[in-house]
C-alpha positions as CSV (number, residue, x, y, z in Angstrom):
1,V,-6.1,0.0,11.2
2,R,-10.0,0.5,11.3
3,K,-9.1,3.1,14.4
4,S,-6.7,4.9,11.9
5,F,-8.3,4.7,8.5
6,F,-11.6,4.5,6.6
7,I,-12.0,1.1,5.0
8,A,-14.7,1.1,2.5
9,A,-17.3,-1.7,2.7
10,G,-16.3,-4.6,0.2
11,S,-12.8,-3.9,0.7
12,E,-10.7,-7.0,-0.3
13,I,-8.0,-7.3,2.3
14,T,-5.5,-9.9,1.5
15,M,-3.0,-11.7,3.8
16,E,0.1,-13.8,2.5
17,G,0.4,-17.0,4.3
18,N,3.3,-19.4,4.5
19,P,1.9,-23.0,4.6
20,A,4.7,-23.9,7.3
21,T,3.5,-21.4,9.8
22,V,-0.1,-20.7,9.7
23,T,-2.2,-22.4,12.2
24,A,-6.2,-22.9,12.5
25,E,-6.1,-20.3,15.2
26,K,-4.3,-17.6,13.2
27,L,-6.4,-18.1,10.1
28,R,-9.5,-17.9,12.4
29,R,-8.3,-14.5,13.8
30,Y,-7.1,-13.2,10.4
31,R,-10.8,-13.8,9.0
32,Q,-12.4,-12.5,12.1
33,S,-10.3,-9.1,11.9
34,G,-11.7,-8.7,8.0
35,V,-8.9,-10.4,6.0
36,N,-11.0,-11.8,3.1
37,R,-8.7,-13.1,0.6
38,L,-5.6,-15.4,1.8
39,S,-2.6,-15.8,-0.7
40,I,-0.8,-18.9,0.2
41,G,2.9,-19.3,-1.0
42,A,2.8,-22.8,-2.2
43,Q,5.4,-22.4,-4.6
44,S,5.3,-26.3,-5.8
45,F,3.6,-29.5,-4.7
46,D,7.0,-31.4,-5.1
47,D,8.7,-31.8,-1.8
48,E,12.2,-32.0,-3.8
49,I,11.6,-28.8,-5.6
50,L,10.4,-27.3,-2.4
51,S,13.7,-28.5,-0.7
52,S,15.6,-27.2,-3.5
53,L,13.9,-23.5,-3.0
54,G,14.8,-23.7,0.6
55,R,11.3,-23.7,1.8
56,V,10.5,-25.2,5.1
57,H,7.0,-26.4,4.2
58,R,6.3,-29.7,2.4
59,A,3.4,-30.4,-0.2
60,A,1.0,-32.0,2.5
61,D,1.3,-28.6,4.4
62,I,-0.2,-26.6,1.4
63,T,-3.2,-28.9,1.3
64,R,-3.8,-28.7,5.1
65,T,-3.5,-24.9,4.7
66,V,-6.2,-24.6,2.2
67,E,-8.3,-27.0,4.4
68,L,-7.8,-24.9,7.3
69,A,-8.5,-21.6,5.6
70,R,-11.8,-22.9,4.5
71,E,-12.5,-24.2,7.7
72,A,-11.9,-20.5,9.1
73,G,-14.3,-19.0,6.6
74,F,-11.9,-18.0,3.7
75,D,-13.8,-18.4,0.3
76,N,-11.2,-16.4,-1.8
77,I,-7.9,-18.3,-1.4
78,S,-5.1,-17.7,-4.1
79,L,-2.0,-20.2,-4.6
80,D,1.4,-18.9,-5.7
81,L,3.5,-21.5,-7.7
82,M,6.8,-21.1,-9.1
83,F,8.3,-22.8,-12.3
84,A,11.7,-23.0,-14.3
85,V,13.2,-24.0,-11.0
86,P,16.5,-25.7,-11.7
87,G,16.2,-29.6,-12.0
88,Q,12.4,-29.0,-12.4
89,D,11.1,-31.1,-15.4
90,M,7.7,-30.5,-17.0
91,N,5.8,-33.2,-15.5
92,Q,6.8,-32.1,-12.0
93,W,5.5,-28.6,-12.8
94,L,2.3,-29.6,-14.6
95,D,1.5,-31.8,-11.6
96,S,1.8,-28.9,-9.2
97,V,-0.8,-27.1,-11.5
98,K,-2.8,-30.0,-11.5
99,K,-2.8,-30.3,-7.7
100,A,-3.1,-26.7,-7.2
101,L,-6.4,-26.7,-9.3
102,A,-7.7,-29.9,-7.3
103,L,-7.7,-27.7,-4.5
104,K,-10.2,-25.3,-6.0
105,P,-8.6,-21.9,-5.3
106,Q,-10.1,-19.0,-6.8
107,H,-6.8,-17.5,-7.9
108,L,-3.5,-18.8,-9.2
109,S,-0.3,-16.9,-9.6
110,F,2.7,-18.5,-11.4
111,Y,6.0,-17.0,-11.3
112,S,9.4,-17.9,-13.3
113,L,12.1,-18.3,-11.0
114,E,14.4,-15.5,-11.9
115,I,18.2,-16.0,-10.7
116,E,19.7,-12.7,-9.4
117,P,23.5,-12.2,-9.2
118,A,24.6,-12.1,-5.5
119,T,22.3,-14.6,-4.3
120,V,22.5,-18.1,-3.1
121,F,21.4,-19.2,-6.6
122,G,23.2,-16.7,-8.6
123,D,26.5,-17.9,-7.0
124,M,25.6,-21.4,-7.7
125,L,25.1,-20.7,-11.4
126,E,28.2,-18.7,-11.5
127,S,29.9,-21.4,-9.9
128,G,28.7,-23.9,-12.4
129,A,26.7,-25.9,-9.4
130,L,23.3,-25.1,-11.0
131,K,22.1,-25.0,-14.5
132,E,19.5,-22.4,-15.5
133,T,16.2,-23.7,-17.2
134,P,16.5,-23.1,-21.0
135,A,14.3,-20.0,-22.0
136,E,12.3,-22.2,-24.5
137,V,11.5,-24.6,-21.7
138,D,10.6,-21.7,-19.3
139,R,8.2,-20.4,-22.0
140,E,6.8,-23.9,-22.5
141,M,6.1,-24.2,-18.9
142,Y,4.3,-21.0,-19.0
143,H,2.0,-21.8,-21.6
144,R,1.3,-25.2,-20.6
145,A,0.2,-24.1,-17.3
146,L,-2.1,-21.2,-19.3
147,A,-4.0,-24.2,-21.3
148,L,-4.6,-26.1,-18.0
149,L,-6.0,-23.1,-16.1
150,D,-7.8,-22.2,-19.1
151,A,-9.7,-25.5,-19.3
152,A,-10.4,-25.1,-15.7
153,G,-12.3,-22.1,-16.1
154,F,-9.6,-19.5,-15.1
155,V,-9.1,-16.2,-16.9
156,H,-5.4,-15.1,-17.5
157,Y,-5.9,-11.4,-16.5
158,E,-2.2,-10.4,-16.0
159,I,1.0,-11.4,-17.0
160,S,1.6,-14.0,-13.8
161,S,-2.0,-14.4,-12.6
162,A,-5.3,-16.2,-13.6
163,A,-8.5,-16.6,-11.6
164,L,-12.1,-17.7,-11.9
165,P,-14.4,-15.1,-13.4
166,G,-15.0,-12.0,-10.8
167,R,-12.2,-13.4,-8.8
168,E,-9.4,-11.3,-10.0
169,C,-7.0,-9.7,-7.5
170,R,-8.2,-6.2,-7.1
171,H,-4.8,-4.9,-6.2
172,N,-3.2,-6.5,-9.4
173,L,-5.9,-5.1,-11.5
174,K,-5.4,-1.4,-10.3
175,Y,-1.9,-1.7,-11.8
176,W,-3.3,-2.6,-15.2
177,D,-6.0,0.1,-15.5
178,L,-3.9,2.7,-13.7
179,S,-6.5,3.1,-10.9
180,E,-6.1,4.8,-7.5
């Protein structure tokens, strides 16, 4: 990329990482190549929820990935979490947020599961094998997470993201201020 494009000094270069597939060596090489922000697709710190989502990693893999990332030199780590997963209760959700915060990431993204037609979850919902999280519970999960993030010093800077001050994702910010 550097041979074909100009990359401004101080650019934020983010890589997405799956806790099931990253290794210490991969993380070290990503960091050496100039990746300076790592976004980890944690989704949940509850193994039962991870399994229901079809994820191949477990909660312990998330913790290990964060540890390996820090050892590789990453100091800008984001965790992605998912809420309103069918079968997920408030305690499971808040426990995931607390466990994420305990890992001291600089950024958290939190997404409400949207069930789309013609998907596995969509088909299960249509057949009655799955019950969607009520909208009121979804919104309560969202607002309770925001309260935990606020108490931890995070700034809620866009709909589904919060960060420590100065660690907002630059890519996300550009959508909100309509920058190039």
